Biotite code that builds the C-alpha atoms (Angstrom):
import biotite.structure as struc

atoms = struc.array([
    struc.Atom([75.571, 56.091, 101.094], chain_id="A", res_id=1, res_name="UNK", atom_name="CA", element="C"),
    struc.Atom([75.864, 59.250, 103.144], chain_id="A", res_id=2, res_name="UNK", atom_name="CA", element="C"),
    struc.Atom([73.620, 62.259, 102.774], chain_id="A", res_id=3, res_name="UNK", atom_name="CA", element="C"),
    struc.Atom([75.504, 65.535, 102.411], chain_id="A", res_id=4, res_name="UNK", atom_name="CA", element="C"),
    struc.Atom([73.667, 68.661, 103.526], chain_id="A", res_id=5, res_name="UNK", atom_name="CA", element="C"),
    struc.Atom([75.042, 71.931, 102.202], chain_id="A", res_id=6, res_name="UNK", atom_name="CA", element="C"),
    struc.Atom([75.774, 74.591, 104.777], chain_id="A", res_id=7, res_name="UNK", atom_name="CA", element="C"),
    struc.Atom([74.090, 77.972, 104.345], chain_id="A", res_id=8, res_name="UNK", atom_name="CA", element="C"),
    struc.Atom([76.354, 80.692, 103.018], chain_id="A", res_id=9, res_name="UNK", atom_name="CA", element="C"),
    struc.Atom([74.599, 83.384, 105.017], chain_id="A", res_id=10, res_name="UNK", atom_name="CA", element="C"),
    struc.Atom([74.425, 82.795, 108.739], chain_id="A", res_id=11, res_name="UNK", atom_name="CA", element="C"),
    struc.Atom([72.212, 85.754, 109.577], chain_id="A", res_id=12, res_name="UNK", atom_name="CA", element="C"),
    struc.Atom([68.505, 86.132, 108.856], chain_id="A", res_id=13, res_name="UNK", atom_name="CA", element="C"),
    struc.Atom([67.897, 87.608, 105.413], chain_id="A", res_id=14, res_name="UNK", atom_name="CA", element="C"),
    struc.Atom([65.824, 90.777, 105.012], chain_id="A", res_id=15, res_name="UNK", atom_name="CA", element="C"),
    struc.Atom([63.556, 88.979, 102.526], chain_id="A", res_id=16, res_name="UNK", atom_name="CA", element="C"),
    struc.Atom([62.767, 86.373, 105.182], chain_id="A", res_id=17, res_name="UNK", atom_name="CA", element="C"),
    struc.Atom([61.785, 89.218, 107.511], chain_id="A", res_id=18, res_name="UNK", atom_name="CA", element="C"),
    struc.Atom([59.514, 90.674, 104.822], chain_id="A", res_id=19, res_name="UNK", atom_name="CA", element="C"),
    struc.Atom([57.960, 87.276, 104.148], chain_id="A", res_id=20, res_name="UNK", atom_name="CA", element="C"),
    struc.Atom([57.176, 86.634, 107.814], chain_id="A", res_id=21, res_name="UNK", atom_name="CA", element="C"),
    struc.Atom([55.955, 90.171, 108.490], chain_id="A", res_id=22, res_name="UNK", atom_name="CA", element="C"),
    struc.Atom([53.717, 90.009, 105.429], chain_id="A", res_id=23, res_name="UNK", atom_name="CA", element="C"),
    struc.Atom([52.122, 86.725, 106.454], chain_id="A", res_id=24, res_name="UNK", atom_name="CA", element="C"),
    struc.Atom([51.618, 87.886, 110.041], chain_id="A", res_id=25, res_name="UNK", atom_name="CA", element="C"),
    struc.Atom([49.998, 91.189, 109.060], chain_id="A", res_id=26, res_name="UNK", atom_name="CA", element="C"),
    struc.Atom([47.650, 89.594, 106.516], chain_id="A", res_id=27, res_name="UNK", atom_name="CA", element="C"),
    struc.Atom([46.426, 86.861, 108.871], chain_id="A", res_id=28, res_name="UNK", atom_name="CA", element="C"),
    struc.Atom([46.114, 89.004, 112.022], chain_id="A", res_id=29, res_name="UNK", atom_name="CA", element="C"),
    struc.Atom([42.616, 90.444, 111.275], chain_id="A", res_id=30, res_name="UNK", atom_name="CA", element="C"),
    struc.Atom([41.173, 87.091, 110.219], chain_id="A", res_id=31, res_name="UNK", atom_name="CA", element="C"),
    struc.Atom([42.517, 85.076, 113.145], chain_id="A", res_id=32, res_name="UNK", atom_name="CA", element="C"),
    struc.Atom([41.559, 87.580, 115.846], chain_id="A", res_id=33, res_name="UNK", atom_name="CA", element="C"),
    struc.Atom([38.007, 87.647, 114.485], chain_id="A", res_id=34, res_name="UNK", atom_name="CA", element="C"),
    struc.Atom([37.690, 83.876, 114.060], chain_id="A", res_id=35, res_name="UNK", atom_name="CA", element="C"),
    struc.Atom([38.745, 83.203, 117.657], chain_id="A", res_id=36, res_name="UNK", atom_name="CA", element="C"),
    struc.Atom([36.821, 86.101, 119.225], chain_id="A", res_id=37, res_name="UNK", atom_name="CA", element="C"),
    struc.Atom([33.857, 85.174, 121.401], chain_id="A", res_id=38, res_name="UNK", atom_name="CA", element="C"),
    struc.Atom([31.907, 88.262, 120.299], chain_id="A", res_id=39, res_name="UNK", atom_name="CA", element="C"),
    struc.Atom([31.658, 90.568, 117.298], chain_id="A", res_id=40, res_name="UNK", atom_name="CA", element="C"),
    struc.Atom([34.771, 92.760, 117.217], chain_id="A", res_id=41, res_name="UNK", atom_name="CA", element="C"),
    struc.Atom([34.269, 96.484, 116.726], chain_id="A", res_id=42, res_name="UNK", atom_name="CA", element="C"),
    struc.Atom([37.989, 96.728, 116.062], chain_id="A", res_id=43, res_name="UNK", atom_name="CA", element="C"),
    struc.Atom([40.968, 94.397, 115.844], chain_id="A", res_id=44, res_name="UNK", atom_name="CA", element="C"),
    struc.Atom([42.362, 96.104, 118.934], chain_id="A", res_id=45, res_name="UNK", atom_name="CA", element="C"),
    struc.Atom([39.234, 95.087, 120.880], chain_id="A", res_id=46, res_name="UNK", atom_name="CA", element="C"),
    struc.Atom([40.460, 91.492, 120.733], chain_id="A", res_id=47, res_name="UNK", atom_name="CA", element="C"),
    struc.Atom([42.777, 92.494, 123.605], chain_id="A", res_id=48, res_name="UNK", atom_name="CA", element="C"),
    struc.Atom([39.747, 92.253, 125.904], chain_id="A", res_id=49, res_name="UNK", atom_name="CA", element="C"),
    struc.Atom([38.467, 88.964, 124.445], chain_id="A", res_id=50, res_name="UNK", atom_name="CA", element="C"),
    struc.Atom([40.879, 86.756, 126.310], chain_id="A", res_id=51, res_name="UNK", atom_name="CA", element="C"),
    struc.Atom([41.863, 83.332, 125.018], chain_id="A", res_id=52, res_name="UNK", atom_name="CA", element="C"),
    struc.Atom([43.227, 82.829, 121.507], chain_id="A", res_id=53, res_name="UNK", atom_name="CA", element="C"),
    struc.Atom([42.001, 86.156, 120.147], chain_id="A", res_id=54, res_name="UNK", atom_name="CA", element="C"),
    struc.Atom([43.918, 88.174, 122.737], chain_id="A", res_id=55, res_name="UNK", atom_name="CA", element="C"),
    struc.Atom([46.997, 85.949, 122.472], chain_id="A", res_id=56, res_name="UNK", atom_name="CA", element="C"),
    struc.Atom([47.099, 86.270, 118.683], chain_id="A", res_id=57, res_name="UNK", atom_name="CA", element="C"),
    struc.Atom([46.636, 90.045, 118.815], chain_id="A", res_id=58, res_name="UNK", atom_name="CA", element="C"),
    struc.Atom([49.393, 90.648, 121.365], chain_id="A", res_id=59, res_name="UNK", atom_name="CA", element="C"),
    struc.Atom([51.700, 87.900, 120.108], chain_id="A", res_id=60, res_name="UNK", atom_name="CA", element="C"),
    struc.Atom([51.493, 88.913, 116.449], chain_id="A", res_id=61, res_name="UNK", atom_name="CA", element="C"),
    struc.Atom([52.151, 92.560, 117.282], chain_id="A", res_id=62, res_name="UNK", atom_name="CA", element="C"),
    struc.Atom([55.190, 91.592, 119.336], chain_id="A", res_id=63, res_name="UNK", atom_name="CA", element="C"),
    struc.Atom([56.396, 89.507, 116.396], chain_id="A", res_id=64, res_name="UNK", atom_name="CA", element="C"),
    struc.Atom([55.917, 92.443, 114.006], chain_id="A", res_id=65, res_name="UNK", atom_name="CA", element="C"),
    struc.Atom([57.759, 94.700, 116.466], chain_id="A", res_id=66, res_name="UNK", atom_name="CA", element="C"),
    struc.Atom([60.657, 92.234, 116.703], chain_id="A", res_id=67, res_name="UNK", atom_name="CA", element="C"),
    struc.Atom([61.018, 91.893, 112.934], chain_id="A", res_id=68, res_name="UNK", atom_name="CA", element="C"),
    struc.Atom([60.782, 95.653, 112.382], chain_id="A", res_id=69, res_name="UNK", atom_name="CA", element="C"),
    struc.Atom([63.477, 96.105, 115.006], chain_id="A", res_id=70, res_name="UNK", atom_name="CA", element="C"),
    struc.Atom([65.689, 93.644, 113.115], chain_id="A", res_id=71, res_name="UNK", atom_name="CA", element="C"),
    struc.Atom([65.015, 95.253, 109.734], chain_id="A", res_id=72, res_name="UNK", atom_name="CA", element="C"),
    struc.Atom([67.517, 97.939, 108.704], chain_id="A", res_id=73, res_name="UNK", atom_name="CA", element="C"),
    struc.Atom([66.519, 98.539, 105.100], chain_id="A", res_id=74, res_name="UNK", atom_name="CA", element="C"),
    struc.Atom([68.967, 100.143, 102.693], chain_id="A", res_id=75, res_name="UNK", atom_name="CA", element="C"),
    struc.Atom([69.549, 103.515, 104.356], chain_id="A", res_id=76, res_name="UNK", atom_name="CA", element="C"),
    struc.Atom([69.902, 105.202, 107.726], chain_id="A", res_id=77, res_name="UNK", atom_name="CA", element="C"),
    struc.Atom([66.443, 106.702, 107.237], chain_id="A", res_id=78, res_name="UNK", atom_name="CA", element="C"),
    struc.Atom([64.858, 103.282, 106.737], chain_id="A", res_id=79, res_name="UNK", atom_name="CA", element="C"),
    struc.Atom([66.768, 101.871, 109.702], chain_id="A", res_id=80, res_name="UNK", atom_name="CA", element="C"),
    struc.Atom([65.599, 104.627, 112.055], chain_id="A", res_id=81, res_name="UNK", atom_name="CA", element="C"),
    struc.Atom([62.002, 104.541, 110.839], chain_id="A", res_id=82, res_name="UNK", atom_name="CA", element="C"),
    struc.Atom([61.797, 100.760, 111.203], chain_id="A", res_id=83, res_name="UNK", atom_name="CA", element="C"),
    struc.Atom([62.880, 101.118, 114.832], chain_id="A", res_id=84, res_name="UNK", atom_name="CA", element="C"),
    struc.Atom([60.237, 103.787, 115.449], chain_id="A", res_id=85, res_name="UNK", atom_name="CA", element="C"),
    struc.Atom([57.602, 101.560, 113.812], chain_id="A", res_id=86, res_name="UNK", atom_name="CA", element="C"),
    struc.Atom([58.746, 98.725, 116.071], chain_id="A", res_id=87, res_name="UNK", atom_name="CA", element="C"),
    struc.Atom([58.188, 100.862, 119.173], chain_id="A", res_id=88, res_name="UNK", atom_name="CA", element="C"),
    struc.Atom([54.798, 101.927, 117.797], chain_id="A", res_id=89, res_name="UNK", atom_name="CA", element="C"),
    struc.Atom([53.774, 98.276, 117.332], chain_id="A", res_id=90, res_name="UNK", atom_name="CA", element="C"),
    struc.Atom([54.645, 97.631, 120.968], chain_id="A", res_id=91, res_name="UNK", atom_name="CA", element="C"),
    struc.Atom([52.598, 100.689, 121.930], chain_id="A", res_id=92, res_name="UNK", atom_name="CA", element="C"),
    struc.Atom([49.562, 99.216, 120.190], chain_id="A", res_id=93, res_name="UNK", atom_name="CA", element="C"),
    struc.Atom([49.964, 95.910, 122.023], chain_id="A", res_id=94, res_name="UNK", atom_name="CA", element="C"),
    struc.Atom([50.832, 97.241, 125.486], chain_id="A", res_id=95, res_name="UNK", atom_name="CA", element="C"),
    struc.Atom([48.416, 100.178, 125.677], chain_id="A", res_id=96, res_name="UNK", atom_name="CA", element="C"),
    struc.Atom([44.902, 98.877, 124.942], chain_id="A", res_id=97, res_name="UNK", atom_name="CA", element="C"),
    struc.Atom([42.343, 100.932, 123.072], chain_id="A", res_id=98, res_name="UNK", atom_name="CA", element="C"),
    struc.Atom([39.210, 102.545, 124.462], chain_id="A", res_id=99, res_name="UNK", atom_name="CA", element="C"),
    struc.Atom([36.839, 99.847, 123.270], chain_id="A", res_id=100, res_name="UNK", atom_name="CA", element="C"),
    struc.Atom([33.257, 99.502, 124.489], chain_id="A", res_id=101, res_name="UNK", atom_name="CA", element="C"),
    struc.Atom([33.156, 99.840, 128.280], chain_id="A", res_id=102, res_name="UNK", atom_name="CA", element="C"),
    struc.Atom([36.927, 99.539, 128.573], chain_id="A", res_id=103, res_name="UNK", atom_name="CA", element="C"),
    struc.Atom([38.943, 102.692, 129.180], chain_id="A", res_id=104, res_name="UNK", atom_name="CA", element="C"),
    struc.Atom([42.461, 103.458, 127.966], chain_id="A", res_id=105, res_name="UNK", atom_name="CA", element="C"),
    struc.Atom([45.430, 102.770, 130.196], chain_id="A", res_id=106, res_name="UNK", atom_name="CA", element="C"),
    struc.Atom([47.112, 105.964, 128.975], chain_id="A", res_id=107, res_name="UNK", atom_name="CA", element="C"),
    struc.Atom([44.946, 108.238, 126.889], chain_id="A", res_id=108, res_name="UNK", atom_name="CA", element="C"),
    struc.Atom([45.945, 108.588, 123.251], chain_id="A", res_id=109, res_name="UNK", atom_name="CA", element="C"),
    struc.Atom([48.948, 106.232, 123.246], chain_id="A", res_id=110, res_name="UNK", atom_name="CA", element="C"),
    struc.Atom([47.157, 103.443, 121.373], chain_id="A", res_id=111, res_name="UNK", atom_name="CA", element="C"),
    struc.Atom([45.765, 105.672, 118.620], chain_id="A", res_id=112, res_name="UNK", atom_name="CA", element="C"),
    struc.Atom([49.009, 107.633, 118.167], chain_id="A", res_id=113, res_name="UNK", atom_name="CA", element="C"),
    struc.Atom([51.042, 104.414, 118.062], chain_id="A", res_id=114, res_name="UNK", atom_name="CA", element="C"),
    struc.Atom([48.748, 102.959, 115.390], chain_id="A", res_id=115, res_name="UNK", atom_name="CA", element="C"),
    struc.Atom([48.886, 106.130, 113.298], chain_id="A", res_id=116, res_name="UNK", atom_name="CA", element="C"),
    struc.Atom([52.679, 106.355, 113.526], chain_id="A", res_id=117, res_name="UNK", atom_name="CA", element="C"),
    struc.Atom([53.163, 102.706, 112.592], chain_id="A", res_id=118, res_name="UNK", atom_name="CA", element="C"),
    struc.Atom([50.841, 102.866, 109.586], chain_id="A", res_id=119, res_name="UNK", atom_name="CA", element="C"),
    struc.Atom([52.295, 106.130, 108.279], chain_id="A", res_id=120, res_name="UNK", atom_name="CA", element="C"),
    struc.Atom([55.812, 104.685, 108.431], chain_id="A", res_id=121, res_name="UNK", atom_name="CA", element="C"),
    struc.Atom([54.613, 101.540, 106.677], chain_id="A", res_id=122, res_name="UNK", atom_name="CA", element="C"),
    struc.Atom([53.113, 103.707, 103.931], chain_id="A", res_id=123, res_name="UNK", atom_name="CA", element="C"),
    struc.Atom([56.545, 105.319, 103.568], chain_id="A", res_id=124, res_name="UNK", atom_name="CA", element="C"),
    struc.Atom([58.092, 101.883, 103.143], chain_id="A", res_id=125, res_name="UNK", atom_name="CA", element="C"),
    struc.Atom([55.691, 101.277, 100.253], chain_id="A", res_id=126, res_name="UNK", atom_name="CA", element="C"),
    struc.Atom([57.229, 104.350, 98.603], chain_id="A", res_id=127, res_name="UNK", atom_name="CA", element="C"),
    struc.Atom([60.748, 103.018, 99.226], chain_id="A", res_id=128, res_name="UNK", atom_name="CA", element="C"),
    struc.Atom([59.857, 99.586, 97.862], chain_id="A", res_id=129, res_name="UNK", atom_name="CA", element="C"),
    struc.Atom([58.376, 101.235, 94.760], chain_id="A", res_id=130, res_name="UNK", atom_name="CA", element="C"),
    struc.Atom([61.475, 103.358, 94.172], chain_id="A", res_id=131, res_name="UNK", atom_name="CA", element="C"),
    struc.Atom([63.760, 100.328, 94.289], chain_id="A", res_id=132, res_name="UNK", atom_name="CA", element="C"),
    struc.Atom([61.451, 98.249, 92.095], chain_id="A", res_id=133, res_name="UNK", atom_name="CA", element="C"),
    struc.Atom([61.502, 100.933, 89.386], chain_id="A", res_id=134, res_name="UNK", atom_name="CA", element="C"),
    struc.Atom([65.294, 100.681, 89.260], chain_id="A", res_id=135, res_name="UNK", atom_name="CA", element="C"),
    struc.Atom([65.084, 97.070, 88.059], chain_id="A", res_id=136, res_name="UNK", atom_name="CA", element="C"),
    struc.Atom([64.700, 95.988, 84.435], chain_id="A", res_id=137, res_name="UNK", atom_name="CA", element="C"),
    struc.Atom([62.273, 93.136, 85.016], chain_id="A", res_id=138, res_name="UNK", atom_name="CA", element="C"),
    struc.Atom([58.620, 93.482, 83.992], chain_id="A", res_id=139, res_name="UNK", atom_name="CA", element="C"),
    struc.Atom([57.669, 91.827, 87.289], chain_id="A", res_id=140, res_name="UNK", atom_name="CA", element="C"),
    struc.Atom([59.440, 94.629, 89.173], chain_id="A", res_id=141, res_name="UNK", atom_name="CA", element="C"),
    struc.Atom([57.353, 97.239, 87.326], chain_id="A", res_id=142, res_name="UNK", atom_name="CA", element="C"),
    struc.Atom([54.236, 95.358, 88.386], chain_id="A", res_id=143, res_name="UNK", atom_name="CA", element="C"),
    struc.Atom([55.466, 95.324, 91.984], chain_id="A", res_id=144, res_name="UNK", atom_name="CA", element="C"),
    struc.Atom([55.933, 99.089, 91.819], chain_id="A", res_id=145, res_name="UNK", atom_name="CA", element="C"),
    struc.Atom([52.240, 99.509, 90.945], chain_id="A", res_id=146, res_name="UNK", atom_name="CA", element="C"),
    struc.Atom([51.224, 97.236, 93.798], chain_id="A", res_id=147, res_name="UNK", atom_name="CA", element="C"),
    struc.Atom([53.268, 99.292, 96.264], chain_id="A", res_id=148, res_name="UNK", atom_name="CA", element="C"),
    struc.Atom([51.458, 102.442, 95.133], chain_id="A", res_id=149, res_name="UNK", atom_name="CA", element="C"),
    struc.Atom([48.064, 100.831, 95.704], chain_id="A", res_id=150, res_name="UNK", atom_name="CA", element="C"),
    struc.Atom([49.079, 99.437, 99.096], chain_id="A", res_id=151, res_name="UNK", atom_name="CA", element="C"),
    struc.Atom([50.487, 102.785, 100.214], chain_id="A", res_id=152, res_name="UNK", atom_name="CA", element="C"),
    struc.Atom([47.322, 104.615, 99.164], chain_id="A", res_id=153, res_name="UNK", atom_name="CA", element="C"),
    struc.Atom([45.123, 102.082, 100.976], chain_id="A", res_id=154, res_name="UNK", atom_name="CA", element="C"),
    struc.Atom([47.133, 102.543, 104.180], chain_id="A", res_id=155, res_name="UNK", atom_name="CA", element="C"),
    struc.Atom([46.945, 106.342, 103.978], chain_id="A", res_id=156, res_name="UNK", atom_name="CA", element="C"),
    struc.Atom([43.218, 106.226, 103.191], chain_id="A", res_id=157, res_name="UNK", atom_name="CA", element="C"),
    struc.Atom([42.576, 103.903, 106.144], chain_id="A", res_id=158, res_name="UNK", atom_name="CA", element="C"),
    struc.Atom([44.489, 106.224, 108.499], chain_id="A", res_id=159, res_name="UNK", atom_name="CA", element="C"),
    struc.Atom([42.627, 109.257, 107.126], chain_id="A", res_id=160, res_name="UNK", atom_name="CA", element="C"),
    struc.Atom([39.165, 107.698, 107.465], chain_id="A", res_id=161, res_name="UNK", atom_name="CA", element="C"),
    struc.Atom([39.797, 106.461, 111.005], chain_id="A", res_id=162, res_name="UNK", atom_name="CA", element="C"),
    struc.Atom([41.325, 109.832, 111.905], chain_id="A", res_id=163, res_name="UNK", atom_name="CA", element="C"),
    struc.Atom([38.264, 111.705, 110.623], chain_id="A", res_id=164, res_name="UNK", atom_name="CA", element="C"),
    struc.Atom([35.987, 109.327, 112.510], chain_id="A", res_id=165, res_name="UNK", atom_name="CA", element="C"),
    struc.Atom([37.955, 109.948, 115.718], chain_id="A", res_id=166, res_name="UNK", atom_name="CA", element="C"),
    struc.Atom([37.937, 113.728, 115.303], chain_id="A", res_id=167, res_name="UNK", atom_name="CA", element="C"),
    struc.Atom([34.169, 113.732, 114.689], chain_id="A", res_id=168, res_name="UNK", atom_name="CA", element="C"),
    struc.Atom([33.467, 111.657, 117.785], chain_id="A", res_id=169, res_name="UNK", atom_name="CA", element="C"),
    struc.Atom([32.590, 108.523, 115.861], chain_id="A", res_id=170, res_name="UNK", atom_name="CA", element="C"),
    struc.Atom([30.496, 110.294, 113.238], chain_id="A", res_id=171, res_name="UNK", atom_name="CA", element="C"),
    struc.Atom([31.321, 107.809, 110.509], chain_id="A", res_id=172, res_name="UNK", atom_name="CA", element="C"),
    struc.Atom([30.732, 104.816, 112.755], chain_id="A", res_id=173, res_name="UNK", atom_name="CA", element="C"),
    struc.Atom([27.094, 105.880, 113.080], chain_id="A", res_id=174, res_name="UNK", atom_name="CA", element="C"),
    struc.Atom([26.697, 104.767, 109.481], chain_id="A", res_id=175, res_name="UNK", atom_name="CA", element="C"),
    struc.Atom([29.178, 101.843, 109.493], chain_id="A", res_id=176, res_name="UNK", atom_name="CA", element="C"),
    struc.Atom([29.303, 100.159, 112.897], chain_id="A", res_id=177, res_name="UNK", atom_name="CA", element="C"),
    struc.Atom([32.397, 98.067, 112.120], chain_id="A", res_id=178, res_name="UNK", atom_name="CA", element="C"),
    struc.Atom([34.252, 100.949, 110.457], chain_id="A", res_id=179, res_name="UNK", atom_name="CA", element="C"),
    struc.Atom([37.259, 100.685, 112.775], chain_id="A", res_id=180, res_name="UNK", atom_name="CA", element="C"),
    struc.Atom([37.619, 96.951, 112.165], chain_id="A", res_id=181, res_name="UNK", atom_name="CA", element="C"),
    struc.Atom([37.361, 97.428, 108.398], chain_id="A", res_id=182, res_name="UNK", atom_name="CA", element="C"),
    struc.Atom([39.835, 100.311, 108.432], chain_id="A", res_id=183, res_name="UNK", atom_name="CA", element="C"),
    struc.Atom([42.385, 98.438, 110.545], chain_id="A", res_id=184, res_name="UNK", atom_name="CA", element="C"),
    struc.Atom([41.946, 95.355, 108.375], chain_id="A", res_id=185, res_name="UNK", atom_name="CA", element="C"),
    struc.Atom([42.475, 97.319, 105.159], chain_id="A", res_id=186, res_name="UNK", atom_name="CA", element="C"),
    struc.Atom([45.629, 98.924, 106.555], chain_id="A", res_id=187, res_name="UNK", atom_name="CA", element="C"),
    struc.Atom([47.067, 95.641, 107.852], chain_id="A", res_id=188, res_name="UNK", atom_name="CA", element="C"),
    struc.Atom([46.311, 93.660, 104.695], chain_id="A", res_id=189, res_name="UNK", atom_name="CA", element="C"),
    struc.Atom([47.817, 96.401, 102.497], chain_id="A", res_id=190, res_name="UNK", atom_name="CA", element="C"),
    struc.Atom([50.884, 96.532, 104.757], chain_id="A", res_id=191, res_name="UNK", atom_name="CA", element="C"),
    struc.Atom([51.193, 92.756, 104.759], chain_id="A", res_id=192, res_name="UNK", atom_name="CA", element="C"),
    struc.Atom([50.759, 92.353, 101.015], chain_id="A", res_id=193, res_name="UNK", atom_name="CA", element="C"),
    struc.Atom([53.332, 95.061, 100.272], chain_id="A", res_id=194, res_name="UNK", atom_name="CA", element="C"),
    struc.Atom([55.940, 93.304, 102.441], chain_id="A", res_id=195, res_name="UNK", atom_name="CA", element="C"),
    struc.Atom([55.001, 89.884, 101.071], chain_id="A", res_id=196, res_name="UNK", atom_name="CA", element="C"),
    struc.Atom([55.458, 91.309, 97.571], chain_id="A", res_id=197, res_name="UNK", atom_name="CA", element="C"),
    struc.Atom([58.812, 92.848, 98.571], chain_id="A", res_id=198, res_name="UNK", atom_name="CA", element="C"),
    struc.Atom([60.032, 89.465, 99.823], chain_id="A", res_id=199, res_name="UNK", atom_name="CA", element="C"),
    struc.Atom([60.013, 88.315, 96.190], chain_id="A", res_id=200, res_name="UNK", atom_name="CA", element="C"),
    struc.Atom([58.646, 84.853, 96.928], chain_id="A", res_id=201, res_name="UNK", atom_name="CA", element="C"),
    struc.Atom([55.596, 85.233, 94.681], chain_id="A", res_id=202, res_name="UNK", atom_name="CA", element="C"),
    struc.Atom([56.319, 83.805, 91.198], chain_id="A", res_id=203, res_name="UNK", atom_name="CA", element="C"),
    struc.Atom([54.042, 86.177, 89.258], chain_id="A", res_id=204, res_name="UNK", atom_name="CA", element="C"),
    struc.Atom([55.571, 89.226, 90.946], chain_id="A", res_id=205, res_name="UNK", atom_name="CA", element="C"),
    struc.Atom([59.227, 88.259, 90.767], chain_id="A", res_id=206, res_name="UNK", atom_name="CA", element="C"),
    struc.Atom([61.444, 87.227, 87.857], chain_id="A", res_id=207, res_name="UNK", atom_name="CA", element="C"),
    struc.Atom([63.216, 83.885, 88.143], chain_id="A", res_id=208, res_name="UNK", atom_name="CA", element="C"),
    struc.Atom([66.596, 85.598, 88.516], chain_id="A", res_id=209, res_name="UNK", atom_name="CA", element="C"),
    struc.Atom([65.436, 87.598, 91.543], chain_id="A", res_id=210, res_name="UNK", atom_name="CA", element="C"),
    struc.Atom([63.025, 85.150, 93.125], chain_id="A", res_id=211, res_name="UNK", atom_name="CA", element="C"),
    struc.Atom([63.662, 84.369, 96.781], chain_id="A", res_id=212, res_name="UNK", atom_name="CA", element="C"),
    struc.Atom([63.241, 81.169, 98.743], chain_id="A", res_id=213, res_name="UNK", atom_name="CA", element="C"),
    struc.Atom([64.130, 80.840, 102.451], chain_id="A", res_id=214, res_name="UNK", atom_name="CA", element="C"),
    struc.Atom([65.658, 77.452, 101.610], chain_id="A", res_id=215, res_name="UNK", atom_name="CA", element="C"),
    struc.Atom([68.169, 78.747, 99.065], chain_id="A", res_id=216, res_name="UNK", atom_name="CA", element="C"),
    struc.Atom([71.803, 78.799, 100.170], chain_id="A", res_id=217, res_name="UNK", atom_name="CA", element="C"),
    struc.Atom([72.561, 82.147, 98.575], chain_id="A", res_id=218, res_name="UNK", atom_name="CA", element="C"),
    struc.Atom([69.526, 84.415, 98.109], chain_id="A", res_id=219, res_name="UNK", atom_name="CA", element="C"),
    struc.Atom([69.492, 86.776, 95.098], chain_id="A", res_id=220, res_name="UNK", atom_name="CA", element="C"),
    struc.Atom([70.432, 90.432, 95.570], chain_id="A", res_id=221, res_name="UNK", atom_name="CA", element="C"),
])
């Protein structure tokens, strides 16, 4: 008795697979860098100076995010261009370390600007995901639209709080020492959950007709 294995109908990587992987990477990045850090992190970016697993996860995950954003084209020229810019910004975060503790910046301002650009573009993608979800008739799609709004607002709020803290010379950090870590974590988790939701792998947030699995031969539209 021979075992017949069906050949995939789509040879290229599917955009929902990209969203699934990006979502999982972004959500786990804050937790893993902190777990493997040898000291208390004042920011996720500070894991660059930790060495070992924490540094490897930080740089490696950002390169992975950059690669997937580069591969993602979205549904319009605007989305395609912005995903490429976000990809470059992710590389900027990884390659140009932050000014953390006694460590100085390699090139002043590149890290912070790259982070701000990436997060702002990701907040825009939340808007795009919401717009497309509202075009569908499924109740699960309406729920996804609400989630995208929340995720987008969390990202914008995180960028705003960290921006205010930077402009005031760390005024907010005087009251919350780990403010930067919390802000970066909130932004990354919101980004990751929005893309995980958009992948349509979660049963509660996707109708059966539209649910995606990386193992399906022909993913739904």
